[in-house]
C-alpha positions in Angstrom: 1.0 -26.3 10.8 2.1 -27.6 14.2 1.3 -26.0 17.6 3.5 -26.2 20.7 1.9 -24.5 23.8 -0.4 -22.6 21.4 2.7 -21.4 19.4 2.3 -21.7 15.7 5.2 -23.5 13.9 4.6 -23.7 10.2 5.9 -27.0 8.8 7.6 -25.5 5.7 10.0 -23.3 7.7 13.4 -23.8 9.3 14.0 -22.5 12.9 16.8 -21.1 15.0 15.2 -22.0 18.3 17.8 -20.2 20.5 17.2 -16.9 18.7 13.5 -17.4 17.9 13.9 -16.8 14.2 12.4 -18.6 11.2 13.6 -19.0 7.6 11.6 -19.7 4.5 13.4 -20.9 1.3 12.4 -18.8 -1.7 13.0 -19.4 -5.4 16.4 -18.5 -6.7 18.3 -19.2 -3.4 16.9 -16.3 -1.4 15.7 -16.9 2.1 13.1 -14.9 4.0 13.6 -14.4 7.7 11.4 -13.3 10.6 10.6 -13.7 14.3 8.8 -16.8 15.4 5.4 -16.8 17.3 7.4 -17.7 20.4 9.7 -14.7 19.9 6.9 -12.2 19.3 5.1 -13.5 22.4 8.2 -13.2 24.5 9.0 -9.7 23.2 5.6 -8.2 23.5 4.3 -5.5 21.2 7.0 -4.4 18.7 7.2 -0.6 18.7 10.1 0.3 16.5 12.0 -1.2 13.6 15.0 0.2 11.7 17.3 -1.3 9.1 21.1 -0.9 9.6 21.8 -2.0 6.0 19.9 -1.6 2.8 19.9 -3.9 -0.3 21.8 -4.8 -2.2 24.5 -5.3 0.4 27.2 -7.9 0.9 27.2 -8.7 4.6 29.5 -10.9 6.8 28.1 -13.4 9.2 27.1 -11.8 12.5 26.7 -8.3 11.2 23.6 -6.4 12.4 21.0 -5.9 9.6 18.0 -4.6 11.6 17.2 -3.3 15.0 13.9 -4.4 16.5 12.5 -2.8 19.7 9.5 -4.0 21.7 8.0 -3.2 25.0 10.4 -5.6 26.7 13.6 -5.6 24.7 15.8 -4.3 21.9 17.6 -6.7 19.7 19.7 -6.6 16.6 18.6 -8.9 13.8 22.0 -10.3 12.6 23.2 -12.0 9.5 23.1 -15.7 10.2 25.7 -16.4 7.5 27.7 -14.3 5.1 25.8 -13.4 2.0 23.8 -10.7 0.3 20.9 -8.7 1.7 18.3 -8.6 -1.1 15.2 -7.1 0.5 13.9 -5.5 3.7 10.3 -5.2 4.8 9.8 -1.5 4.8 6.2 -2.0 6.0 7.8 -2.6 9.5 9.0 1.0 9.6 5.4 2.3 9.8 3.9 -0.7 11.5 6.4 -2.9 13.4 3.5 -4.6 15.2 3.0 -6.6 12.0 5.6 -9.0 13.6 3.1 -9.6 16.4 0.0 -9.8 14.2 1.4 -11.9 11.3 4.9 -13.1 12.2 5.0 -15.7 9.3 3.4 -13.5 6.7 3.4 -9.7 6.6 5.7 -9.5 9.6 8.7 -10.9 7.7 11.9 -8.9 8.5 14.3 -9.4 5.6 15.3 -11.5 2.6 18.9 -12.7 2.3 20.9 -14.9 0.0 23.3 -16.8 2.2 26.6 -18.1 0.9 26.0 -21.4 2.6 23.1 -23.7 3.6 21.7 -22.9 7.1 21.9 -25.8 9.6 18.6 -24.8 11.2 16.0 -27.2 12.5 13.0 -28.4 10.5 9.9 -30.5 11.0 9.9 -32.8 14.0 13.4 -31.7 15.2 12.2 -28.1 15.4 9.0 -29.1 17.2 10.9 -31.2 19.7 13.4 -28.5 20.4 10.6 -25.9 21.0 8.6 -28.4 23.1 11.7 -28.9 25.3 12.4 -25.2 25.5 8.9 -24.3 26.4 8.3 -27.1 28.9 10.1 -25.0 31.6 8.7 -22.2 33.6 9.1 -18.6 32.6 9.3 -15.4 34.6 6.6 -12.9 33.5 7.0 -9.1 33.7 5.1 -9.3 37.0 7.8 -11.6 38.3 5.5 -14.6 38.4 6.9 -18.0 37.6 4.4 -19.3 35.1 3.8 -21.7 32.2 4.5 -20.3 28.8 1.8 -20.1 26.1 1.9 -18.1 22.9 -0.5 -15.2 22.4 -1.1 -13.7 19.0 -2.4 -10.2 19.4 -4.4 -9.3 16.3 -5.8 -6.1 17.7 -2.7 -4.2 18.9 -3.6 -0.6 19.3 -1.5 1.4 16.9 
């Protein structure tokens, strides 16, 4: 496990740094996807999750698969490549804050079988990209220009 500004970056995952998503290779060619520690910190408490497609479904690249809503934003979770949606995390329907509490475990969003290999960053490349991204200053909700540090909220009030 690597930490960048208190943000957890498990070494066995691939990362889309721009969209704050992670990917875990599973047996059989499936890939599990979720929101990174950075993403859940930026978003704040997740309040709502819905799935726009249900497995099994063939999906073209860029198609919306889920809609995630937090205190700060609403974002579609899109197919990163063409492929087949094989599973969704229905636990998020009742408890979307699992993304905040356990982003790399119980907070996974969906499982997908992409038609092609994902060119996401791994290992030292991912760490360097996140270190560069997080070295800047961020505007907080209060409008304050401040340093960014990840916060994992294990006691979100349900």
